[in-house]
ROTOR-775959 format. One line per field, with one value per residue: residue in one letter; z, x, y of N, C-alpha, C in turn. Coordinates in Angstrom, 2 decimals. Example, Ala and Ser with C-alpha at 12.3 -4.5 7.8 and 13.67 -1.06 7.14 Angstrom:
! residues 2
type = (a  s)
nZ = (7.80  7.08)
nX = (13.19  12.85)
nY = (-5.69  -2.25)
caZ = (7.80  7.14)
caX = (12.30  13.67)
caY = (-4.50  -1.06)
cZ = (7.80  7.87)
cX = (13.20  12.90)
cY = (-3.30  0.03)
! end
This chain:
! residues 198
type = (m  t  a  v  p  a  e  p  d  l  s  a  a  f  a  r  a  i  a  d  v  h  d  i  v  f  r  d  d  l  a  v  r  e  i  p  a  p  p  g  l  a  p  e  a  l  a  l  a  a  d  v  r  p  p  v  a  h  e  d  s  p  y  g  t  g  r  l  i  l  l  h  d  p  a  e  p  e  e  w  g  g  p  w  r  l  v  c  f  a  q  a  p  l  e  t  e  i  g  r  d  p  l  l  l  e  v  a  w  s  w  l  v  d  a  l  d  q  r  g  a  g  y  h  s  p  s  g  t  a  t  k  t  l  s  t  g  f  g  g  l  a  d  e  g  d  g  a  q  i  e  l  r  a  s  w  s  p  a  p  g  p  f  g  p  h  v  d  a  w  a  e  l  l  c  m  l  a  g  l  p  p  g  s  e  d  v  a  l  f  a  t  r  k  e  p  r  g)
nZ = (-25.37  -23.98  -24.75  -23.61  -25.16  -26.83  -25.83  -27.84  -27.92  -27.27  -26.46  -28.78  -27.81  -25.76  -27.15  -28.68  -26.62  -25.71  -27.98  -27.96  -25.60  -26.27  -28.13  -26.79  -26.10  -23.89  -21.55  -21.69  -19.34  -18.01  -17.69  -19.15  -19.20  -20.36  -18.25  -17.02  -16.12  -12.85  -11.98  -12.00  -11.37  -13.26  -16.22  -18.42  -18.61  -18.51  -17.70  -16.59  -15.83  -14.35  -14.06  -12.64  -14.16  -14.11  -12.98  -14.37  -17.01  -16.32  -13.59  -10.22  -9.55  -7.83  -7.51  -7.95  -8.48  -10.14  -10.81  -13.13  -13.79  -16.17  -16.19  -17.52  -17.61  -19.02  -17.68  -16.02  -13.08  -10.09  -8.25  -9.85  -11.67  -14.41  -17.35  -17.11  -15.23  -13.60  -11.90  -9.81  -8.63  -6.91  -5.88  -3.97  -2.69  -0.11  1.12  4.59  5.94  4.16  4.26  6.78  6.49  7.26  5.35  3.26  2.34  1.43  -0.62  -2.38  -3.24  -4.49  -6.65  -8.35  -8.96  -10.12  -12.33  -13.84  -14.34  -15.77  -18.15  -19.25  -18.66  -18.15  -15.34  -12.72  -9.47  -7.79  -5.64  -2.94  -1.20  0.60  1.80  4.12  5.16  7.82  8.85  10.98  11.33  13.36  15.47  13.49  11.27  11.81  10.60  8.32  8.94  8.97  7.09  4.52  2.88  0.29  -0.65  -2.94  -3.55  -5.78  -7.40  -10.15  -12.22  -15.64  -17.74  -20.81  -23.64  -24.88  -23.52  -23.19  -21.93  -19.22  -18.65  -19.15  -17.05  -14.81  -15.31  -15.07  -12.35  -11.15  -11.86  -10.62  -7.88  -7.68  -7.81  -10.25  -12.11  -14.75  -18.01  -17.29  -18.37  -18.76  -16.99  -14.20  -11.15  -8.10  -4.92  -3.27  -2.58  -0.78  -0.99  -1.71  1.10  2.47)
nX = (-14.94  -13.29  -10.14  -6.85  -4.57  -1.86  1.57  4.31  6.68  6.43  7.29  7.47  6.32  4.65  2.95  1.59  0.26  -1.47  -3.08  -4.30  -5.84  -7.53  -9.13  -11.04  -14.40  -16.70  -19.26  -22.59  -23.49  -21.31  -19.30  -16.41  -13.31  -10.26  -7.72  -5.31  -2.29  -0.96  2.04  5.45  5.25  6.07  8.13  6.39  2.87  -0.61  -3.81  -7.07  -10.42  -13.50  -17.05  -19.97  -22.98  -23.24  -24.91  -24.52  -22.29  -18.84  -19.10  -18.93  -20.23  -23.17  -23.23  -20.81  -17.27  -14.07  -10.49  -7.87  -4.52  -2.07  1.21  4.48  7.77  10.75  13.05  12.36  11.43  12.37  10.40  8.18  8.68  8.93  8.35  5.88  3.07  -0.05  -2.33  -5.06  -8.10  -11.13  -14.38  -17.38  -20.63  -22.52  -25.32  -25.91  -26.17  -24.97  -22.41  -21.65  -21.10  -18.94  -17.38  -17.08  -14.77  -13.01  -14.59  -14.74  -12.06  -11.86  -13.59  -12.13  -9.89  -11.24  -12.41  -10.16  -9.12  -11.24  -11.16  -8.84  -6.62  -3.47  -1.31  0.98  2.52  0.49  -1.01  -2.70  -5.28  -8.32  -10.95  -13.48  -15.92  -17.87  -20.38  -22.03  -24.37  -24.33  -25.60  -25.94  -25.88  -27.40  -29.81  -29.01  -28.48  -27.22  -24.35  -22.38  -19.36  -17.33  -13.97  -11.45  -8.08  -5.58  -2.83  -1.02  1.18  1.07  1.06  2.86  1.05  -2.20  -3.60  -6.25  -7.96  -7.27  -8.09  -10.80  -11.41  -11.06  -13.12  -15.31  -15.10  -15.72  -18.42  -19.52  -19.06  -20.80  -23.19  -24.06  -24.37  -22.86  -24.23  -26.29  -26.95  -28.88  -30.78  -32.77  -31.35  -31.45  -32.79  -30.36  -28.38  -27.28  -27.87  -25.12  -23.19  -22.94)
nY = (-4.48  -1.79  -0.31  0.56  2.78  1.20  0.89  2.07  0.59  -2.14  -5.52  -8.28  -10.63  -9.72  -8.05  -9.95  -11.25  -9.24  -8.93  -11.43  -11.28  -9.14  -10.33  -11.75  -12.58  -11.47  -12.52  -11.14  -9.90  -8.93  -6.23  -5.28  -3.60  -2.14  -0.86  1.56  -0.01  -0.73  0.96  -0.27  -3.00  -4.86  -5.07  -4.99  -4.69  -5.48  -4.40  -5.20  -4.22  -5.15  -5.27  -6.64  -6.59  -3.61  -0.61  1.75  2.49  2.04  2.46  1.32  -1.90  -3.05  -5.74  -7.09  -6.82  -6.58  -7.03  -7.69  -8.43  -8.82  -9.72  -9.24  -10.23  -10.53  -11.31  -13.34  -13.67  -15.37  -16.20  -16.30  -18.33  -18.25  -16.12  -14.84  -13.65  -13.73  -11.68  -11.42  -9.92  -10.11  -9.22  -9.24  -8.40  -10.07  -12.01  -11.91  -14.38  -16.17  -15.18  -16.04  -18.68  -21.30  -22.56  -20.87  -19.41  -21.40  -22.42  -20.23  -20.03  -22.53  -22.18  -20.50  -22.16  -24.35  -23.07  -22.37  -24.95  -26.17  -24.83  -25.60  -24.09  -24.08  -23.87  -22.79  -22.44  -21.17  -18.69  -17.01  -15.13  -15.40  -13.49  -12.76  -10.43  -9.38  -7.18  -4.79  -2.22  0.73  3.38  6.20  4.59  2.44  1.70  0.41  -2.18  -5.58  -6.75  -8.37  -9.41  -10.80  -11.34  -12.02  -12.47  -13.30  -14.99  -16.41  -18.36  -18.63  -21.53  -22.22  -21.09  -19.95  -16.91  -16.41  -18.46  -18.12  -15.52  -15.83  -17.60  -15.95  -14.09  -15.80  -16.47  -13.98  -13.72  -15.98  -15.42  -13.29  -14.56  -15.53  -18.18  -20.26  -19.62  -17.92  -15.48  -12.57  -13.48  -12.86  -11.72  -13.49  -12.45  -12.28  -10.64  -7.83  -4.30  -2.10  -1.05  2.18)
caZ = (-24.31  -24.31  -24.59  -23.41  -26.28  -26.57  -25.89  -29.14  -27.85  -26.64  -27.00  -29.66  -27.00  -25.03  -28.16  -29.00  -25.46  -25.74  -29.06  -27.48  -24.62  -26.94  -28.94  -25.93  -26.05  -22.54  -21.43  -21.78  -18.06  -17.42  -18.40  -19.00  -19.88  -20.04  -17.44  -16.88  -15.16  -11.79  -12.40  -11.19  -11.10  -14.25  -17.37  -19.26  -17.87  -19.05  -16.61  -16.93  -14.76  -14.74  -13.13  -12.94  -14.36  -13.51  -13.32  -15.35  -17.48  -15.58  -12.18  -9.47  -9.54  -6.52  -7.50  -7.89  -9.29  -10.10  -11.61  -13.55  -14.36  -16.83  -16.04  -18.34  -17.28  -19.68  -16.74  -15.34  -11.63  -9.52  -7.61  -10.90  -12.38  -15.84  -17.69  -17.03  -13.96  -13.57  -10.57  -9.89  -7.47  -7.12  -4.66  -4.14  -1.46  0.16  2.20  5.83  6.27  3.32  4.79  8.00  6.16  7.57  4.19  2.18  1.79  0.65  -1.83  -3.29  -3.86  -5.39  -7.88  -9.23  -9.43  -11.03  -13.57  -14.60  -14.79  -16.76  -19.41  -19.69  -18.47  -17.37  -14.46  -11.59  -8.43  -7.38  -4.26  -2.78  0.06  0.54  3.00  4.24  6.12  8.35  9.46  11.57  11.47  14.66  15.46  12.27  10.24  12.35  9.66  7.25  9.38  8.80  5.73  4.35  1.61  0.02  -1.47  -3.29  -4.23  -6.17  -8.52  -10.65  -13.42  -16.69  -18.57  -22.21  -24.32  -24.97  -22.25  -23.14  -20.90  -17.89  -18.51  -19.04  -15.71  -13.91  -15.55  -14.49  -10.91  -10.79  -11.99  -9.59  -6.60  -7.72  -7.84  -11.63  -12.63  -16.22  -18.79  -16.64  -18.96  -18.88  -15.98  -13.04  -9.96  -6.91  -3.87  -2.35  -2.34  -0.21  -1.65  -1.11  2.28  2.21)
caX = (-14.03  -12.50  -8.72  -5.90  -3.63  -0.66  2.88  4.89  7.87  6.12  7.94  6.60  5.57  3.59  1.98  0.74  -0.60  -2.52  -4.01  -5.04  -6.83  -8.50  -10.02  -12.00  -15.78  -17.21  -20.71  -23.25  -23.73  -20.04  -18.72  -14.95  -12.57  -8.83  -7.37  -3.86  -1.72  -0.15  3.44  6.48  5.06  6.82  8.45  5.20  1.68  -1.94  -4.78  -8.50  -11.40  -14.79  -18.17  -21.11  -24.22  -23.17  -26.07  -24.05  -20.96  -17.66  -19.40  -18.86  -21.46  -23.61  -23.20  -19.45  -16.28  -12.78  -9.37  -6.92  -3.32  -1.13  2.55  5.51  9.15  11.64  14.08  11.81  11.64  12.42  9.13  7.20  8.99  8.76  8.27  4.52  2.32  -1.39  -2.76  -6.48  -8.87  -12.58  -15.10  -18.84  -21.42  -23.23  -26.28  -25.18  -26.14  -23.96  -21.13  -21.34  -20.79  -17.53  -16.66  -17.16  -13.47  -12.51  -15.41  -14.33  -10.79  -12.10  -14.20  -11.06  -9.14  -12.10  -12.59  -8.91  -9.01  -12.27  -10.81  -7.54  -5.64  -2.37  -0.70  1.76  2.86  -0.63  -1.06  -3.78  -6.02  -9.77  -11.34  -14.89  -16.15  -19.22  -20.52  -23.31  -24.45  -24.70  -25.83  -26.53  -25.91  -28.14  -30.85  -28.46  -28.48  -26.01  -23.87  -21.25  -18.63  -16.26  -12.91  -10.42  -6.87  -4.83  -1.90  -0.51  2.01  0.46  1.88  2.86  -0.23  -2.99  -4.01  -7.71  -8.58  -7.01  -8.97  -12.15  -11.57  -11.25  -14.46  -16.25  -15.02  -16.48  -19.85  -19.90  -19.14  -21.98  -24.40  -24.46  -23.74  -22.74  -25.46  -27.37  -27.10  -30.24  -31.65  -32.83  -30.65  -32.27  -32.54  -29.36  -27.35  -27.73  -27.36  -23.85  -23.25  -22.22)
caY = (-4.08  -0.61  -0.59  1.65  2.77  0.40  1.53  1.77  -0.26  -3.41  -6.70  -9.05  -11.59  -9.03  -7.59  -11.10  -11.49  -8.21  -9.29  -12.60  -10.80  -8.29  -11.17  -12.45  -12.09  -11.71  -12.65  -9.85  -9.24  -8.53  -5.09  -5.36  -2.54  -2.06  0.30  1.66  -0.96  -0.11  0.99  -0.88  -4.42  -5.64  -4.21  -4.85  -5.11  -5.18  -4.49  -5.18  -4.03  -5.71  -5.09  -7.49  -5.83  -2.27  0.20  2.73  2.10  2.52  2.66  0.07  -2.67  -3.52  -7.20  -7.59  -6.12  -7.25  -6.56  -8.72  -7.83  -9.72  -9.17  -9.88  -9.85  -11.49  -11.76  -14.52  -13.66  -16.72  -16.56  -16.56  -19.56  -18.00  -14.70  -14.33  -13.81  -13.15  -11.25  -11.09  -9.45  -10.24  -8.82  -9.23  -8.40  -11.31  -12.08  -12.15  -15.81  -16.79  -14.73  -16.79  -20.08  -21.53  -23.08  -19.89  -19.03  -22.54  -22.52  -19.15  -20.43  -23.67  -21.67  -20.04  -23.33  -25.11  -22.31  -22.54  -26.34  -26.47  -24.18  -26.08  -23.03  -24.61  -22.87  -23.29  -21.46  -20.32  -18.21  -16.06  -15.03  -15.17  -12.76  -12.39  -9.36  -9.24  -5.86  -4.39  -0.77  1.30  4.83  6.72  3.54  1.28  1.30  -0.42  -3.57  -6.38  -6.91  -9.28  -9.25  -11.76  -10.78  -12.98  -11.97  -14.49  -14.87  -17.68  -18.28  -19.44  -22.40  -21.74  -21.26  -18.72  -16.30  -16.31  -19.29  -17.55  -14.36  -16.39  -18.15  -14.80  -13.57  -16.76  -16.30  -12.78  -13.99  -16.95  -14.71  -12.44  -15.37  -15.78  -19.39  -20.28  -19.67  -17.16  -14.16  -12.03  -14.06  -11.96  -12.18  -13.71  -11.44  -12.84  -9.63  -6.57  -3.11  -1.76  -0.21  3.43)
cZ = (-24.77  -23.97  -24.35  -24.58  -25.92  -26.63  -27.21  -29.09  -27.12  -27.27  -27.86  -28.86  -26.29  -25.99  -28.55  -27.86  -25.43  -26.80  -28.65  -26.52  -25.30  -27.79  -28.11  -26.00  -24.69  -22.55  -21.27  -20.44  -17.30  -18.26  -18.11  -19.79  -19.49  -19.27  -17.38  -15.81  -14.08  -12.19  -11.46  -10.90  -12.01  -15.40  -18.31  -18.50  -18.60  -17.92  -17.14  -15.67  -15.26  -13.64  -13.60  -12.99  -13.72  -13.90  -14.38  -15.74  -16.65  -14.14  -11.48  -9.42  -8.12  -6.41  -7.40  -8.84  -9.19  -10.98  -11.97  -14.18  -14.92  -16.82  -16.92  -17.97  -17.91  -18.77  -15.94  -13.84  -11.03  -8.94  -8.64  -11.55  -13.87  -16.09  -17.48  -15.64  -14.12  -12.13  -10.67  -8.54  -7.84  -5.81  -4.95  -2.78  -1.33  1.13  3.47  6.17  5.43  3.84  6.04  7.73  6.41  6.39  3.04  1.54  0.95  -0.66  -2.84  -3.99  -4.85  -6.68  -8.85  -9.81  -10.43  -12.37  -14.45  -15.18  -15.90  -18.13  -19.94  -19.59  -17.56  -16.54  -13.39  -10.62  -8.03  -5.93  -4.15  -1.39  -0.25  1.87  2.99  5.36  6.52  9.05  9.97  11.77  12.86  14.51  14.19  11.15  10.69  11.37  8.54  7.65  9.17  7.33  5.71  2.98  1.51  -0.90  -1.71  -4.03  -4.53  -7.28  -8.90  -11.90  -14.48  -17.38  -19.99  -22.90  -24.35  -23.59  -22.10  -22.07  -19.48  -17.63  -18.38  -17.64  -14.69  -14.07  -14.93  -12.96  -10.46  -10.81  -10.94  -8.23  -6.52  -7.77  -9.23  -12.14  -14.15  -16.91  -18.21  -17.20  -19.08  -17.93  -14.75  -11.87  -8.84  -5.87  -2.83  -2.04  -1.72  -1.09  -0.98  0.07  2.05  3.48)
cX = (-13.26  -11.05  -7.94  -4.94  -2.34  0.59  3.55  6.05  7.61  6.93  6.94  5.74  4.41  2.53  1.05  -0.22  -1.76  -3.55  -4.89  -6.16  -7.92  -9.48  -11.12  -13.37  -16.34  -18.73  -21.34  -23.39  -22.44  -19.44  -17.22  -14.31  -11.10  -8.58  -5.85  -3.35  -0.94  1.32  4.34  6.32  5.90  7.16  7.27  4.00  0.42  -2.94  -6.20  -9.31  -12.73  -15.82  -19.32  -22.37  -24.19  -24.39  -25.75  -22.63  -19.88  -17.98  -19.35  -20.24  -21.87  -23.54  -21.79  -18.54  -14.94  -11.74  -8.51  -5.73  -2.45  0.24  3.52  6.87  10.07  12.76  13.64  12.12  11.51  11.07  8.02  7.43  8.81  8.61  6.90  3.93  0.98  -1.77  -4.22  -7.05  -10.34  -13.28  -16.60  -19.51  -22.20  -24.37  -25.51  -25.09  -25.11  -22.57  -20.71  -20.96  -19.30  -16.71  -16.56  -15.81  -12.87  -13.28  -14.99  -13.02  -11.01  -12.77  -13.15  -10.30  -9.96  -12.27  -11.34  -8.83  -10.01  -11.96  -9.46  -6.45  -4.53  -1.71  0.14  2.00  1.68  -0.48  -2.21  -4.37  -7.49  -10.17  -12.83  -15.01  -17.60  -19.31  -21.94  -23.29  -24.91  -24.91  -26.53  -26.62  -26.70  -29.20  -30.33  -28.37  -27.15  -25.62  -22.70  -20.63  -17.56  -15.25  -11.85  -9.30  -6.01  -3.84  -1.42  0.32  1.42  1.48  1.88  1.53  -0.99  -3.41  -5.52  -8.35  -8.39  -7.94  -10.42  -12.42  -11.80  -12.67  -15.52  -16.27  -15.85  -17.98  -20.33  -20.02  -20.38  -23.28  -24.92  -23.75  -23.63  -24.10  -26.59  -27.51  -28.59  -31.24  -31.61  -32.08  -31.64  -31.91  -31.59  -28.26  -27.97  -27.23  -26.06  -24.01  -22.43  -21.81)
cY = (-2.85  -0.87  0.69  1.62  2.04  1.25  1.14  0.77  -1.57  -4.53  -7.46  -10.02  -10.91  -8.49  -8.73  -11.39  -10.49  -8.54  -10.47  -12.16  -9.98  -9.09  -11.84  -11.77  -12.47  -11.84  -11.26  -9.14  -8.93  -7.42  -5.05  -4.22  -2.63  -0.78  0.40  0.70  -0.22  -0.13  0.19  -2.36  -5.30  -4.70  -3.99  -5.39  -4.65  -5.38  -4.37  -4.92  -4.57  -5.46  -5.97  -6.63  -4.45  -1.45  1.25  2.32  2.79  2.92  1.31  -0.61  -3.03  -5.05  -7.77  -6.86  -6.84  -6.58  -7.76  -8.02  -8.95  -9.06  -9.96  -9.32  -10.89  -12.00  -12.97  -14.53  -15.06  -17.14  -16.81  -17.92  -19.44  -16.51  -14.06  -14.56  -13.12  -12.85  -10.86  -10.68  -9.61  -9.96  -8.80  -9.13  -9.70  -11.09  -12.45  -13.63  -16.56  -16.43  -15.49  -18.24  -20.33  -22.05  -22.08  -19.60  -20.16  -22.68  -21.45  -19.51  -21.57  -23.23  -21.17  -21.23  -24.14  -24.40  -22.42  -23.95  -26.66  -25.88  -24.65  -25.04  -23.54  -23.53  -23.57  -22.13  -20.57  -19.87  -17.23  -16.05  -14.82  -14.55  -12.52  -11.37  -9.36  -7.89  -5.63  -2.88  -0.35  2.80  5.26  5.70  2.32  0.79  0.40  -1.89  -4.26  -6.48  -7.88  -9.06  -10.33  -11.09  -11.85  -12.27  -13.18  -14.15  -16.26  -17.41  -19.18  -20.33  -21.85  -22.06  -19.95  -18.22  -16.21  -17.17  -18.76  -16.36  -14.82  -16.94  -17.05  -14.23  -14.49  -16.64  -15.10  -13.06  -14.99  -16.27  -13.82  -13.23  -15.65  -17.03  -19.34  -20.35  -18.86  -15.75  -13.80  -12.68  -13.16  -12.57  -12.40  -12.66  -12.00  -11.83  -8.40  -5.43  -2.73  -0.82  1.04  4.09)
! end
């Protein structure tokens, strides 16, 4: 994982959190890199970007992409219920028939919750939205046919403990949305995804 140079005046707690995240080994078919965190969210923040099997390094993947931000505020904002908050984004294209499944949004949310629970990543105050988009091309885009996409935005406050399990859960969510179940490294993807619509 490529890293952004650390600020020289990081708190000891946040420096330990960064070291914890940098120690994570991700599955081979997920390209993860550190990116500059959006300003103004918290006094200290670490942001990661990930792409599922990108065709070229640092380019958006046709299978799925995501972001994760670890926020630290010693003032412990009331809505966080503590000094830490994790914010994640995950997006993947879908076959149109899968996009029409009425349970799709509930399933996407359950994948995140299950991934956190399976890794023992304690958390509280979760919130989020799941969105699916169905589209049909017309006119000059008629040849592209129908398309679908799933997007999940979520945040939660981690319980005291290592941050690795939370980051692992986010990585697992990205791969699940892209159609890659656990243990599927180097296994060819089934033709369940359309090429990205342009």
